C-alpha atoms as one frame of an Amber mdcrd trajectory, in Angstrom:
protein
  64.091  99.504  91.475  66.025  97.968  88.450  63.599  99.669  85.945  64.663
 103.030  87.163  68.555 102.075  86.653  70.328 104.795  84.760  73.953 104.177
  83.444  76.260 107.093  84.019  79.669 107.271  82.146  82.532 109.826  81.544
  81.575 110.574  78.005  83.470 113.819  77.606  87.170 113.166  77.144  89.911
 115.886  77.656  93.284 114.804  76.414  94.351 111.096  77.424  92.161 111.084
  80.472  88.169 111.343  81.007  87.163 114.414  83.037  85.168 112.892  85.717
  81.973 114.494  84.543  79.158 111.930  84.735  76.681 111.900  81.730  73.500
 109.678  81.436  73.674 106.981  78.663  70.077 106.816  77.988  70.321 104.380
  75.274  71.854 101.824  77.703  68.747 101.562  80.002  68.309  98.385  81.941
  64.581  97.319  82.313  64.454  93.934  83.677  65.536  92.533  87.300  67.508
  89.528  85.796  71.062  89.430  86.821  72.390  88.053  83.715  70.651  91.230
  81.666  72.834  93.296  84.198  76.018  91.539  83.545  78.731  94.013  82.986
  81.067  92.971  79.862  84.306  95.549  79.651  85.844  95.581  76.571  88.864
  97.722  75.632  90.222  98.063  72.175  93.423  99.441  71.383  93.960 101.776
  68.526  95.394  99.569  65.673  97.257 102.451  64.278  99.283 102.386  67.444
  99.056  98.812  68.584  99.318  96.812  65.238 101.838  98.736  63.318 103.291
  97.050  60.267 106.955  95.822  60.127 109.411  98.563  58.950 112.754  96.895
  57.169 111.585  93.538  58.435 111.336  94.624  62.104 108.008  95.296  64.124
 107.693  98.531  65.784 108.118  98.464  69.647 104.429  99.292  70.165 103.554
  95.975  68.311 104.754  94.162  71.650 102.652  96.383  73.831  99.272  95.662
  75.232  96.541  97.257  77.633  95.973  96.092  81.041  93.326  96.394  83.513
  95.291  97.131  86.499  92.201  97.610  88.841  88.595  97.515  88.852  86.250
  98.630  91.626  82.643  98.748  91.857  80.180 100.420  94.458  76.954  98.782
  95.207  74.315 101.040  96.983  70.952  99.944  98.358  68.659 102.799  99.644
  64.937 103.346 100.358  62.476 104.391  97.845  62.789 108.092  99.041  66.273
 108.185  97.798  65.764 106.500  94.365  67.533 108.995  92.249  71.485 109.568
  91.708  70.910 113.277  92.615  68.313 112.815  95.562  69.784 115.275  98.436
  70.936 113.207 101.362  71.115 109.993  99.215  74.473 108.052  99.343  74.549
 107.911  95.422  74.497 111.789  95.550  77.193 111.934  98.080  79.556 109.617
  95.995  78.591 111.506  92.934  79.720 114.853  94.472  83.066 113.376  95.136
  83.709 112.108  91.857  82.925 115.568  90.388  85.482 117.302  92.531  88.858
 118.043  91.150  91.729 115.808  92.010  95.335 116.694  92.493  97.748 117.651
  89.603 100.580 115.581  88.797 102.946 118.030  90.249 102.546 119.714  93.766
 102.651 123.392  94.520 106.479 123.312  94.652 106.411 121.968  90.825 107.695
 118.780  92.162 106.449 115.512  90.427 104.148 113.443  92.775 106.047 110.144
  92.651 103.852 107.757  94.874 100.325 108.871  93.651  97.887 111.558  93.705
  94.011 112.136  94.301  92.331 111.426  90.771  89.015 113.379  92.552  87.214
 113.383  95.621  86.375 109.608  95.755  89.510 108.065  94.485  93.396 108.215
  94.740  95.969 106.328  92.399  98.845 104.800  94.146 101.987 104.482  92.031
 104.181 101.358  92.854 107.177 101.920  90.814 109.159  98.871  91.902 106.244
  96.489  90.675 105.867  99.051  87.592 102.063  99.299  88.226  99.684 101.344
  89.851  96.484 100.980  92.151  93.144 102.597  92.496  92.142 103.427  96.262
  88.891 104.809  97.652  89.641 108.257  99.258  89.314 108.829 103.273  86.078
 110.590 102.411  84.697 107.863 100.262  85.429 105.517 103.038  83.494 107.294
 105.530  80.254 106.649 103.742  81.089 103.510 101.753  82.879 100.630 103.528
  84.203  97.179 102.017  81.343  95.531 104.109  77.843  96.026 104.219  76.410
  97.921 107.194  75.182  95.532 109.874  71.435  95.332 110.483  70.210  96.608
 113.981  66.773  96.072 115.879  65.827  99.424 114.487  67.081  98.983 111.071
  66.874  95.880 109.596  67.333  97.081 106.182  69.994 100.043 106.611  71.005
 102.181 103.840  73.859 100.583 102.640  76.938 101.453 100.279  79.519  99.150
  99.743  82.747  98.959  97.851  84.310  96.041  96.219  87.527  95.320  94.442
  86.908  93.135  91.370  90.320  93.277  90.006  93.405  93.590  92.453  96.198
  93.848  89.905  96.916  92.407  86.492  95.093  89.080  86.285  94.322  88.984
  90.053  90.760  88.598  90.874  90.174  88.437  94.396  88.003  85.332  95.774
  85.595  85.883  98.726  85.614  83.311 101.534  83.473  80.203 100.759  83.561
  80.776  96.995  85.434  79.317  94.181  85.529  82.201  91.764  85.880  86.044
  92.075  83.550  88.723  90.981  85.626  89.264  87.558  87.104  87.257  84.766
  88.734  87.693  81.547  87.390  86.451  78.376  89.647  83.947  76.197  91.195
  85.558  73.099  90.656  84.012  69.504  93.726  81.867  70.546  91.505  79.898
  72.680  89.048  79.258  70.002  89.009  76.042  68.020  89.747  76.769  64.388
  89.936  80.237  62.799  88.823  83.383  64.604  86.794  84.942  61.975  84.446
  87.982  62.844  81.634  86.693  60.667  82.071  83.022  61.503  79.489  82.746
  64.545  79.629  79.145  65.096  79.294  77.989  68.721  81.985  75.902  70.653
  81.512  71.863  70.964  84.628  71.350  72.990  86.457  73.413  75.626  89.652
  74.583  74.145  92.152  76.124  76.548  94.093  79.180  75.536  94.156  82.995
  75.439  92.545  84.236  78.957  91.807  80.734  80.007  89.345  77.778  79.117
  86.020  77.572  78.418  85.495  75.538  81.606  86.666  79.022  83.514  83.766
  81.067  81.864  81.159  78.214  82.674  82.073  78.121  86.190  82.123  82.001
  86.492  78.457  81.767  85.532  77.719  79.023  87.817  79.253  80.958  90.679
  76.422  83.720  90.017  73.647  81.306  88.743  74.141  78.048  90.474  75.456
  74.811  89.178  73.202  74.296  86.110  73.348  73.745  82.471  71.766  77.181
  81.715  74.738  79.088  83.274  77.451  76.434  81.752  75.646  77.379  78.431
  75.544  81.041  78.860  79.172  81.133  79.792  80.566  78.909  77.332  78.629
  80.354  74.292  78.683  84.024  75.117  82.614  83.975  75.893  82.904  82.338
  72.537  80.623  84.888  70.784  82.474  87.747  72.398  86.028  86.681  71.598
  84.850  86.514  67.611  82.909  89.610  67.827  85.875  91.972  68.749  88.573
  89.289  67.762  89.954  89.380  71.335  93.985  88.924  71.000  95.072  89.053
  74.989  96.905  92.082  74.053  95.411  95.218  72.623  91.913  93.909  72.442
  90.698  92.425  75.789  87.298  91.886  77.664  86.336  91.106  81.070  82.800
  90.161  82.785  81.999  91.856  86.135  79.390  90.252  88.266  76.903  93.129
  88.792  75.341  91.888  91.993  76.592  91.711  95.368  76.164  89.083  97.905
  74.099  90.887 100.404  73.468  89.134 103.744  70.047  87.100 104.388  68.820
  89.703 106.461  68.950  92.248 103.777  67.875  90.211 101.081  64.409  88.485
 102.483  66.277  85.544 103.708  68.183  84.966 100.353  72.052  84.954 100.506
  72.552  84.911  96.607  73.781  87.560  94.354  71.354  90.307  93.962  71.316
  93.278  91.706  71.850  96.421  93.613  69.567  99.481  92.988  72.694 101.529
  91.949  75.884 100.205  90.689  78.990 102.174  89.650  82.050 100.793  88.099
  85.741 102.326  88.152  88.667 100.814  86.100  92.469 101.868  86.133  94.105
 101.264  82.486  97.583 101.065  81.786  99.882 100.331  78.525 102.136  97.634
  79.158 105.458  98.442  77.851
């Protein structure tokens, strides 16, 4: 099933926000069933002309202290039978979710030309809640989306041991807040360390791998190692993957904990053993959708 996985993204931007039209990204096809190959690496890079303005009369502009925040991140995991393999197959859960995403949302002002201060529908699938006292916002599934996709897998029945399932998972629940499922030590998302967490200088063409576990930036290398072991089990392969890959990412994008930040998001869902042939480990879903809410931290 993974060999048919298509990556869809909002590639047509209108103004400051994307327009919710999902287009195929054919250059990013995944043709493997390994969960590490499907690992999602999210990188957000602020425009240096805005965030890295030089000093004027010995004073840095205000924007030089601002940064980018990942307020919320939600993934939708779908497991369907062969007859519903495509994203557009009539009657499939994936087609229903996509139809909601393509619906127009609410305007910032209501019909009385009054500003919506508490939030509004972004499209048919999600609404944005504005928490002004906390100076942040949240991404919530709409009631229509929750009618088909819940926060827990469908329970198997005698007549349906492999139910057609659509599950919503909140991977980020606020700035630097990563929900942890019961019985686990780590959540399903983690921020990567910045260059400040590297031993020595963080030079883009200097791709040396770490020999120690320095602490700094988004955390310590141990955090990245343990995150990988939460997916693959506690073994040296997982630890090296977490340590080396996070190091390379920090140097590749010159991460700075402010306007250049990156996260890993677990692409798998821990389906119940009944739904995975007796295994309770993370499994890559047949269809996976990612949604994030980003803000500028002033």
